[in-house]
C-alpha positions as CSV (number, residue, x, y, z in Angstrom):
1,X,0.0,0.0,0.0
2,X,0.8,3.5,-0.7
3,X,2.1,5.4,2.4
4,X,-0.3,8.5,1.3
5,X,-3.9,8.9,2.4
6,X,-4.7,9.4,-1.5
7,X,-4.1,8.1,-4.9
8,X,-3.6,9.9,-8.1
9,X,-5.0,8.2,-11.0
10,X,-4.4,9.1,-14.7
11,X,-4.2,7.7,-18.1
12,X,-1.6,4.9,-18.1
13,X,-0.6,2.2,-20.8
14,X,-2.6,-0.9,-22.3
15,X,-2.9,-3.2,-19.8
16,X,-0.6,-6.3,-20.4
17,X,1.0,-9.4,-18.7
18,X,-0.3,-12.3,-16.4
19,X,-1.6,-11.6,-12.7
20,X,-1.8,-13.5,-9.7
21,X,-4.5,-11.9,-7.9
22,X,-4.7,-12.2,-3.9
23,X,-6.9,-15.1,-1.9
24,X,-10.5,-14.8,-2.0
25,X,-11.5,-12.8,1.1
26,X,-14.7,-14.9,1.9
27,X,-13.2,-18.1,1.5
28,X,-9.8,-16.9,3.8
29,X,-12.4,-15.7,6.8
30,X,-13.9,-19.3,6.8
31,X,-10.9,-21.2,6.3
32,X,-9.4,-20.0,9.6
33,X,-12.8,-20.0,11.6
34,X,-13.5,-23.6,10.6
35,X,-9.7,-24.8,11.2
36,X,-9.9,-23.4,14.3
37,X,-13.2,-25.4,15.3
38,X,-12.1,-28.7,13.7
39,X,-10.5,-31.7,15.4
40,X,-6.7,-31.9,14.3
41,X,-4.2,-29.5,12.4
42,X,-5.2,-27.8,8.9
43,X,-3.2,-26.3,6.6
44,X,-4.3,-23.0,4.6
45,X,-2.6,-21.9,1.9
46,X,-3.5,-19.0,-0.7
47,X,-4.3,-17.1,2.7
48,X,-5.3,-13.4,1.9
49,X,-3.0,-11.1,3.8
50,X,-5.4,-8.4,4.3
51,X,-6.3,-6.5,7.3
52,X,-9.8,-8.0,7.7
53,X,-8.8,-11.6,7.1
54,X,-5.7,-11.0,9.7
55,X,-8.2,-9.8,12.3
56,X,-10.5,-12.9,12.2
57,X,-7.0,-14.9,12.8
58,X,-6.2,-12.5,15.6
59,X,-9.7,-12.9,17.1
60,X,-9.3,-16.7,17.2
61,X,-5.9,-16.4,18.6
62,X,-7.4,-14.4,21.3
63,X,-9.6,-17.4,22.2
64,X,-7.1,-19.8,22.6
65,X,-6.2,-21.3,19.2
66,X,-2.5,-21.5,17.7
67,X,-2.4,-20.3,14.3
68,X,1.2,-20.5,12.6
69,X,2.4,-18.5,10.0
70,X,5.5,-20.4,8.2
71,X,5.3,-17.6,5.1
72,X,3.3,-15.3,3.7
73,X,-0.3,-16.2,2.6
74,X,0.2,-19.8,4.7
75,X,-1.4,-20.7,8.0
76,X,-1.1,-23.8,10.1
77,X,-4.1,-23.9,12.3
78,X,-4.1,-26.0,15.5
79,X,-7.8,-27.0,15.6
80,X,-9.2,-27.0,19.3
81,X,-12.7,-28.7,18.3
82,X,-16.1,-26.9,18.4
83,X,-16.0,-27.0,22.4
84,X,-12.3,-25.9,22.9
85,X,-12.5,-22.1,22.3
86,X,-11.5,-20.1,25.6
87,X,-12.9,-16.9,26.7
88,X,-11.2,-13.8,25.3
89,X,-9.8,-11.3,27.8
90,X,-10.7,-8.0,25.8
91,X,-12.9,-7.3,23.1
92,X,-12.6,-8.8,19.9
93,X,-11.7,-6.1,17.2
94,X,-13.3,-7.2,13.9
95,X,-11.8,-4.0,11.9
96,X,-13.4,-3.7,8.7
97,X,-14.9,-7.0,8.5
98,X,-18.6,-7.4,8.3
99,X,-18.2,-11.1,7.0
100,X,-16.0,-11.4,10.2
101,X,-18.2,-10.0,12.8
102,X,-21.4,-11.4,11.3
103,X,-20.1,-15.2,11.2
104,X,-18.6,-15.1,14.6
105,X,-21.9,-13.8,15.9
106,X,-23.4,-17.1,15.0
107,X,-20.4,-19.0,16.7
108,X,-20.0,-16.9,19.7
109,X,-23.8,-16.9,20.5
110,X,-23.4,-20.6,21.1
111,X,-20.4,-20.4,23.3
112,X,-20.4,-20.9,27.1
113,X,-18.8,-17.5,27.6
114,X,-19.4,-13.5,27.4
115,X,-17.8,-11.8,24.6
116,X,-18.1,-8.3,23.0
117,X,-17.2,-7.4,19.0
118,X,-16.1,-4.0,17.9
119,X,-15.1,-2.6,14.6
120,X,-13.9,0.3,12.9
121,X,-15.7,3.5,12.2
122,X,-17.3,2.0,8.9
123,X,-18.2,-1.4,10.5
124,X,-19.9,0.3,13.6
125,X,-22.3,1.8,11.3
126,X,-23.3,-1.2,9.4
127,X,-26.7,-2.9,10.5
128,X,-26.5,-6.3,12.7
129,X,-30.3,-6.9,13.7
130,X,-30.4,-9.2,10.3
131,X,-28.1,-11.3,11.7
132,X,-28.9,-10.9,15.6
133,X,-32.9,-11.3,15.2
134,X,-32.8,-15.0,13.5
135,X,-29.9,-15.6,16.2
136,X,-32.3,-14.7,19.0
137,X,-34.9,-17.0,17.4
138,X,-32.5,-19.8,18.3
139,X,-32.2,-18.9,21.7
140,X,-29.0,-16.4,21.2
141,X,-28.7,-13.3,23.5
142,X,-26.8,-10.5,21.5
143,X,-27.0,-6.7,22.2
144,X,-26.6,-4.1,20.0
145,X,-26.4,-0.3,20.1
146,X,-29.9,1.2,20.0
147,X,-29.9,1.6,16.2
148,X,-28.7,-1.9,15.7
149,X,-25.2,-1.3,15.0
150,X,-22.0,-2.4,16.5
151,X,-20.5,-3.1,19.3
152,X,-22.3,-6.6,19.6
153,X,-22.2,-7.8,23.1
154,X,-22.9,-11.7,23.4
155,X,-24.3,-13.2,26.3
156,X,-22.8,-17.2,26.5
157,X,-24.1,-19.9,28.2
158,X,-27.4,-20.1,26.1
159,X,-29.0,-23.2,24.8
160,X,-29.7,-22.8,21.4
161,X,-32.4,-24.6,19.2
162,X,-32.5,-25.4,15.6
163,X,-34.9,-23.4,13.5
164,X,-36.4,-23.4,9.9
165,X,-35.3,-19.6,9.2
166,X,-36.7,-17.9,6.0
167,X,-34.4,-15.2,5.5
168,X,-36.0,-11.9,4.3
169,X,-32.6,-10.7,2.8
170,X,-30.2,-12.5,0.5
171,X,-27.3,-12.5,2.4
172,X,-24.6,-15.1,2.5
173,X,-23.4,-13.7,5.8
174,X,-27.0,-14.1,7.4
175,X,-26.9,-17.6,6.4
176,X,-23.8,-18.9,7.7
177,X,-24.2,-17.0,11.0
178,X,-27.3,-19.0,11.5
179,X,-25.7,-22.3,10.2
180,X,-22.9,-21.9,12.4
181,X,-25.1,-21.3,15.6
182,X,-26.7,-24.6,14.0
183,X,-23.5,-26.7,14.5
184,X,-24.2,-26.0,18.2
185,X,-28.2,-25.9,18.4
186,X,-30.5,-28.9,19.5
187,X,-32.2,-30.3,16.5
188,X,-31.9,-29.2,12.7
189,X,-31.3,-26.0,11.3
190,X,-32.4,-24.8,7.7
191,X,-32.1,-21.5,6.0
192,X,-34.2,-20.7,2.9
193,X,-33.4,-17.6,1.0
194,X,-35.3,-15.1,-1.3
195,X,-32.3,-15.3,-4.0
196,X,-29.5,-17.8,-3.9
197,X,-26.6,-16.4,-2.2
198,X,-22.7,-17.7,-2.1
199,X,-22.5,-21.2,-0.9
200,X,-18.6,-20.8,0.4
201,X,-19.9,-21.9,4.2
202,X,-21.8,-24.7,2.9
203,X,-18.9,-26.2,0.6
204,X,-16.6,-25.4,3.3
205,X,-18.3,-27.1,6.1
206,X,-18.7,-30.0,3.9
207,X,-15.0,-30.2,3.2
208,X,-14.5,-30.3,7.0
209,X,-16.6,-33.5,7.4
210,X,-20.1,-31.9,8.1
211,X,-22.9,-33.3,7.1
212,X,-24.7,-30.6,5.4
213,X,-27.1,-30.7,2.3
214,X,-27.7,-27.6,0.2
215,X,-28.9,-26.2,-3.2
216,X,-29.1,-23.0,-4.4
217,X,-30.9,-20.8,-1.8
218,X,-31.1,-23.5,0.6
219,X,-29.0,-25.3,3.4
220,X,-29.7,-27.7,6.4
221,X,-27.5,-29.2,8.9
222,X,-27.9,-31.0,12.2
223,X,-26.5,-29.4,15.5
224,X,-23.7,-31.8,17.4
225,X,-21.5,-32.5,14.5
226,X,-17.5,-32.1,14.8
227,X,-15.4,-30.6,12.4
228,X,-12.4,-32.8,10.8
229,X,-9.2,-31.1,9.9
230,X,-8.6,-30.6,6.3
231,X,-6.3,-28.6,4.1
232,X,-7.7,-25.8,2.1
233,X,-6.3,-24.2,-1.0
234,X,-7.8,-20.5,-1.2
235,X,-8.5,-19.4,-5.0
236,X,-7.9,-16.0,-6.3
237,X,-10.4,-13.6,-5.1
238,X,-13.0,-12.9,-8.0
239,X,-14.2,-9.7,-6.2
240,X,-10.6,-8.4,-6.6
241,X,-10.0,-9.8,-10.1
242,X,-13.2,-7.8,-11.2
243,X,-11.2,-4.5,-11.1
244,X,-9.0,-5.8,-13.6
245,X,-11.7,-7.6,-15.8
246,X,-13.2,-4.2,-16.1
247,X,-10.0,-2.3,-16.5
248,X,-8.4,-4.6,-19.4
249,X,-12.2,-4.4,-21.0
250,X,-12.1,-0.5,-21.2
251,X,-8.7,0.4,-21.8
252,X,-7.9,0.2,-25.5
253,X,-5.1,-2.5,-26.4
254,X,-5.3,-4.2,-23.1
255,X,-4.8,-8.1,-22.7
256,X,-4.5,-9.6,-19.2
257,X,-4.4,-13.3,-18.0
258,X,-5.9,-13.6,-14.3
259,X,-4.6,-16.7,-13.1
260,X,-6.7,-19.4,-11.1
261,X,-9.5,-17.2,-10.2
262,X,-12.3,-18.7,-8.1
263,X,-15.7,-19.2,-10.2
264,X,-18.1,-19.8,-7.4
265,X,-21.2,-19.6,-9.8
266,X,-23.0,-17.4,-6.6
267,X,-20.0,-14.9,-7.1
268,X,-19.6,-14.5,-11.2
269,X,-22.6,-12.0,-11.6
270,X,-20.3,-9.9,-13.1
271,X,-18.7,-11.9,-15.5
272,X,-22.3,-12.3,-16.9
273,X,-23.2,-8.8,-16.9
274,X,-19.7,-7.9,-18.6
275,X,-20.4,-10.4,-21.2
276,X,-24.0,-9.3,-21.6
277,X,-22.1,-5.7,-22.4
278,X,-19.9,-7.2,-25.1
279,X,-16.7,-7.9,-23.1
280,X,-14.2,-10.6,-24.6
281,X,-13.2,-12.6,-21.6
282,X,-12.6,-16.0,-21.9
283,X,-11.7,-19.2,-19.2
284,X,-8.7,-21.3,-19.5
285,X,-7.3,-24.3,-17.2
286,X,-10.1,-25.1,-15.3
287,X,-9.5,-26.8,-12.1
288,X,-10.6,-27.5,-8.4
289,X,-9.2,-26.0,-5.3
290,X,-10.6,-26.6,-1.7
291,X,-14.3,-27.4,-3.3
292,X,-14.1,-24.3,-5.3
293,X,-14.1,-24.1,-9.2
294,X,-11.0,-21.9,-10.7
295,X,-9.9,-21.1,-13.9
296,X,-7.6,-18.4,-15.5
297,X,-9.3,-15.4,-17.0
298,X,-8.0,-14.1,-20.2
299,X,-9.5,-10.6,-20.9
300,X,-9.2,-8.4,-24.0
301,X,-10.0,-4.8,-24.5
302,X,-13.7,-4.7,-26.6
303,X,-16.2,-2.2,-27.1
304,X,-18.9,-2.2,-24.5
305,X,-22.6,-1.2,-25.0
306,X,-24.8,-0.4,-22.2
307,X,-27.5,-3.2,-21.3
308,X,-30.4,-3.7,-18.9
309,X,-28.8,-5.4,-15.7
310,X,-30.8,-8.8,-15.1
311,X,-32.4,-8.5,-11.3
312,X,-31.3,-12.4,-11.2
313,X,-27.7,-11.4,-11.4
314,X,-27.6,-8.8,-8.5
315,X,-27.1,-11.1,-5.6
316,X,-24.1,-12.8,-7.3
317,X,-22.2,-9.3,-7.9
318,X,-22.9,-7.6,-4.9
319,X,-19.5,-6.4,-4.2
320,X,-18.6,-6.0,-7.8
321,X,-20.9,-3.0,-8.5
322,X,-18.3,-0.5,-8.2
323,X,-16.5,-1.8,-11.0
324,X,-19.6,-2.4,-13.1
325,X,-20.5,1.3,-12.6
326,X,-17.5,2.5,-14.1
327,X,-17.6,-0.2,-17.0
328,X,-21.3,1.3,-17.7
329,X,-19.7,4.8,-17.7
330,X,-17.2,3.6,-20.4
331,X,-19.9,1.9,-22.6
332,X,-21.9,3.2,-25.4
333,X,-25.4,3.9,-24.4
334,X,-27.6,3.5,-21.1
335,X,-27.0,0.7,-18.4
336,X,-29.7,0.0,-16.0
337,X,-29.5,-1.4,-12.6
338,X,-32.5,-2.5,-10.5
339,X,-32.9,-4.8,-7.3
340,X,-29.7,-3.5,-5.7
341,X,-30.8,-1.9,-2.4
342,X,-28.2,-3.9,-0.4
343,X,-25.6,-1.7,-2.2
344,X,-26.7,1.1,0.3
345,X,-25.6,-0.7,3.7
346,X,-22.3,-2.0,2.9
347,X,-18.9,-0.3,3.8
348,X,-20.6,2.9,2.5
349,X,-23.9,3.8,0.5
350,X,-22.2,2.8,-2.5
351,X,-24.9,3.6,-4.9
352,X,-25.0,6.7,-3.6
353,X,-20.9,7.1,-3.6
354,X,-20.6,5.8,-6.9
355,X,-23.3,7.9,-8.6
356,X,-21.6,11.3,-7.2
357,X,-18.3,10.1,-7.8
358,X,-19.2,9.5,-11.8
359,X,-21.0,12.9,-11.7
360,X,-17.9,14.5,-10.2
361,X,-16.0,13.4,-13.5
362,X,-18.6,14.3,-16.1
363,X,-21.0,11.2,-16.1
364,X,-24.9,11.3,-16.1
365,X,-26.1,8.9,-13.5
366,X,-30.0,8.7,-12.4
367,X,-30.4,7.1,-8.9
368,X,-33.1,5.0,-7.4
369,X,-33.8,3.6,-4.1
370,X,-32.7,0.5,-5.5
371,X,-30.2,0.8,-8.1
372,X,-29.4,3.6,-11.1
373,X,-29.3,4.4,-14.9
374,X,-25.6,5.1,-15.9
375,X,-25.6,7.3,-19.2
376,X,-22.4,5.6,-21.0
377,X,-20.3,6.9,-23.4
378,X,-19.2,10.7,-22.2
379,X,-15.4,11.6,-21.9
380,X,-14.3,11.5,-18.3
381,X,-12.9,14.6,-17.0
382,X,-10.5,15.1,-13.8
383,X,-12.1,15.5,-10.3
384,X,-11.9,14.5,-6.6
385,X,-13.4,11.4,-5.2
386,X,-14.3,10.6,-1.8
387,X,-14.1,6.7,-1.2
388,X,-15.7,7.2,2.0
389,X,-13.4,4.6,3.3
390,X,-14.5,2.1,1.0
391,X,-12.0,0.0,-0.7
392,X,-14.2,-0.9,-3.7
393,X,-15.0,2.5,-4.5
394,X,-11.4,3.7,-4.5
395,X,-10.3,0.9,-6.6
396,X,-13.2,1.4,-8.8
397,X,-12.2,4.8,-9.4
398,X,-8.6,4.0,-10.0
399,X,-9.9,2.3,-13.2
400,X,-12.1,5.5,-14.0
401,X,-8.9,7.4,-13.9
402,X,-7.2,5.4,-16.9
403,X,-10.0,6.9,-19.0
404,X,-9.9,10.7,-17.4
405,X,-8.6,13.5,-19.6
406,X,-6.5,14.7,-16.5
407,X,-6.2,13.6,-13.1
408,X,-8.6,11.8,-10.7
409,X,-7.7,12.4,-6.9
410,X,-9.0,9.4,-5.0
411,X,-9.4,9.9,-1.2
412,X,-9.3,8.0,1.9
413,X,-7.9,4.9,0.3
414,X,-6.5,3.0,3.4
415,X,-9.0,0.4,3.9
416,X,-8.0,-0.9,0.2
417,X,-5.5,-2.9,2.7
418,X,-8.5,-4.8,4.1
419,X,-9.2,-6.8,0.8
420,X,-6.2,-6.1,-1.6
421,X,-3.0,-5.4,-0.3
422,X,-0.6,-4.1,-3.1
423,X,-3.4,-3.1,-5.4
424,X,-1.5,-0.2,-6.5
425,X,1.3,-1.9,-7.0
426,X,0.0,-4.8,-9.1
427,X,-2.2,-2.3,-11.1
428,X,1.1,0.0,-11.9
429,X,3.0,-3.1,-13.0
430,X,0.2,-4.1,-15.4
431,X,0.1,-0.3,-16.9
432,X,-2.2,1.6,-14.8
433,X,-1.3,5.4,-14.2
434,X,-1.4,5.4,-10.6
435,X,0.7,7.4,-7.7
């Protein structure tokens, strides 16, 4: 990461080369959690060395789990079993990690000890009742601030019961929190969703030996099971690869290969959306890592056109919308997004922040409560962008700066380290103008 609190993005070179994207953040979080709960020693390769995932590992170390780091991106986790966690002596700091806090809420609700989870300024504004509500139905006792935000004060020693939960929101974090609590609950726990979300937890629980049944939008397990240590290879993070998929698509003369990117079908909505807009992205060297499909993605510059983004794709690309908005701005014609109200409660109000930032560069954006119409094809000018501490907004406007007639200053970039350490180094090495 750069030491300055901002970036200056400007026109660079066509993007060329073969890149290794850091490990998947969602898989990295879960790999440490489940390995800590397993019986035996698990090895994790490809672990994301980001602030969010390190925060999760540090939390388990606070609860008595030995985690060795033999080299960068590797962890050896000495599991303590589902009943082996120790009471922490201080609050558990989740940093910026909504995934960490929400999944841990399900796990900690079932422990015999009390605990408190805190986060940074951004995480402290994010809604937690979507998790604490269903956990309360299971018998958990978790206090939030009056408006439902962190800190979370978890009262241990509760007896949990399995529930048949129909989630009102399509959220893999909510689903995973309920399933983790379900591991400790009396009876069966099932979750149904309004739209299918990422199934990382389900796939990884199965890899750790849990008897779990799942299909798109549904998952079920019984309480009282133990986890068996296993080795995990974390695929490259699709959400991080997304910025390079968009950048190479819109910067003339570009051709990039992104190696061994995770292609979980509940994660790759952006791939379908970009192809709908005319992107030239091919898949090579298909394989499987840690129960997850991976492939090399080869992306070449192509003229994009505006499109109506199918609402069915929205849950599968919720973290990729900042990058999509930049692709839409570069495309000819209008791109329409609907059904994306969830973007207003991410690390920032991503709909509002992206619309405001693109307007600052000369793009017409019409906002709605659950989406936007981006009028593409306008020349991008210079301007100053407020990222609101949101790593994905900062990286999205680093792409936009590559098409700017001048310079784009992007403020408040420190949180890029939460998901994509050395983004700027990888980007400038590929051809970005970024300093």
